[in-house]
C-alpha positions in Angstrom: 0.0 0.0 -0.1 1.5 3.0 -1.3 1.2 6.7 1.4 1.3 10.1 0.1 3.6 13.0 1.5 0.5 14.3 3.7 0.5 10.6 5.5 4.2 10.6 5.5 4.8 14.2 7.2 1.7 13.0 9.3 3.5 10.3 10.7 6.6 11.9 11.5 4.7 14.7 13.5 3.2 11.7 15.9 7.0 10.0 16.2 8.7 13.1 16.9 6.1 15.0 19.6 6.2 18.3 19.9 9.8 19.2 20.1 9.9 20.3 23.9 12.1 18.5 26.1 11.6 17.5 29.5 11.8 19.5 32.3 12.2 19.4 35.9 9.3 20.2 38.5 8.3 24.0 38.6 7.7 25.0 41.7 4.3 27.7 41.8 3.3 30.2 44.2 0.6 28.5 47.1 -2.5 27.8 46.1 -5.3 30.3 47.5 -6.6 30.5 50.9 -10.3 29.4 50.7 -12.5 27.7 53.0 -13.7 24.2 51.5 -16.0 23.8 54.8 -18.3 25.8 56.9 -22.0 27.6 56.4 -22.8 28.6 52.9 -23.9 32.3 53.4 -24.9 34.8 50.1 -23.8 38.4 49.7 -23.1 41.0 47.3 -20.0 41.8 45.7 -19.9 44.1 42.5 -23.5 44.2 42.5 -23.8 40.0 41.4 -24.5 37.1 44.3 -21.7 35.5 45.8 -21.1 32.4 48.2 -19.0 32.7 51.2 -18.4 29.7 53.1 -18.2 31.3 56.7 -16.4 28.5 59.6 -19.4 28.2 62.1 -20.9 26.2 64.3 -22.7 24.4 61.3 -23.4 24.1 58.0 -26.6 22.9 57.6 -29.2 25.8 56.4 -31.2 26.8 59.6 -27.9 27.8 60.8 -26.9 29.7 57.8 -30.4 31.2 57.6 -29.9 32.5 61.5 -26.5 33.7 60.6 -27.4 35.7 57.2 -29.4 39.1 59.0 -25.6 40.0 61.2 -24.1 40.8 57.8 -20.2 40.6 56.3 -17.3 40.3 58.4 -14.7 42.5 59.2 -13.1 40.0 56.8 -15.5 39.6 54.5 -16.0 43.4 54.1 -12.3 43.5 53.5 -12.7 41.4 50.4 -15.9 43.8 49.0 -18.8 41.7 49.9 -22.0 43.5 51.6 -25.1 42.5 51.9 -28.8 43.9 51.7 -30.7 41.4 54.2 -31.1 44.1 57.3 -30.7 42.8 60.9 -34.1 43.5 61.5 -35.3 41.1 59.5 -34.0 38.6 62.1 -35.0 35.8 63.5 -34.8 34.0 60.2 -36.6 30.7 60.3 -37.0 28.1 57.4 -40.6 26.0 57.9 -41.4 23.3 55.3 -45.2 23.8 54.8 -47.7 21.2 54.4 -47.5 21.0 50.4 -43.4 20.8 50.9 -43.0 23.9 50.1 -40.2 25.6 51.8 -41.2 29.0 53.6 -39.1 31.4 55.4 -40.3 33.4 58.3 -39.2 36.9 58.8 -39.2 39.3 61.8 -40.4 42.1 59.1 -42.5 41.9 56.1 -40.5 40.4 53.1 -42.0 43.5 50.8 -39.8 46.1 52.6 -36.9 43.9 51.2 -34.9 44.6 47.9 -35.1 42.0 45.3 -31.5 41.6 46.1 -32.1 40.3 49.8 -34.7 38.3 49.1 -32.4 36.0 46.5 -29.9 36.6 49.4 -32.6 34.6 51.5 -33.5 32.1 48.9 -29.8 31.2 47.9 -28.3 30.1 51.1 -31.4 28.7 51.7 -30.6 26.5 48.9 -34.1 26.5 47.3 -36.9 28.3 46.2 -38.5 29.8 49.2 -41.9 32.2 49.9 -41.0 34.5 52.2 -43.5 35.4 54.9 -43.5 37.8 57.8 -46.0 40.9 59.6 -49.2 38.7 57.6 -47.5 39.6 54.0 -46.1 36.1 51.8 -44.1 36.2 48.3 -44.9 34.8 45.4 -42.1 32.2 45.5 -38.1 33.3 45.2 -35.2 31.3 43.5 -32.3 31.4 43.5 -30.5 33.4 40.5 -26.7 32.0 41.1 -26.6 27.8 40.1 
């Protein structure tokens, strides 16, 4: 079987490799100092929702929602995080309704919160929720971050 010049060039290229010789391991800078475990909370940075893992006593949703109204820590603020969830929203509790839908109970009326604050709560709850407080209940609020 006779092969053309293109097949020969291809065969030579495959056999010779890329032409870069082997080298020793090249050390790099240490990896970023980022928490890999903790309570996921959603805050705002550069106008967008962003997750922060905060070390705390628990990693469950109830713990996350309970500490969300406390706002950002000094370290988080230094990294550009802010919050739109008012401390007056506390206590925040997650309740499973009889229909299986998640409802987040607030100490204030949910319509006093900005849409970003409502999304912070839904994202921190890790599910679509209805927000309720002061006799007002919202339509389902979904986390826009996934």
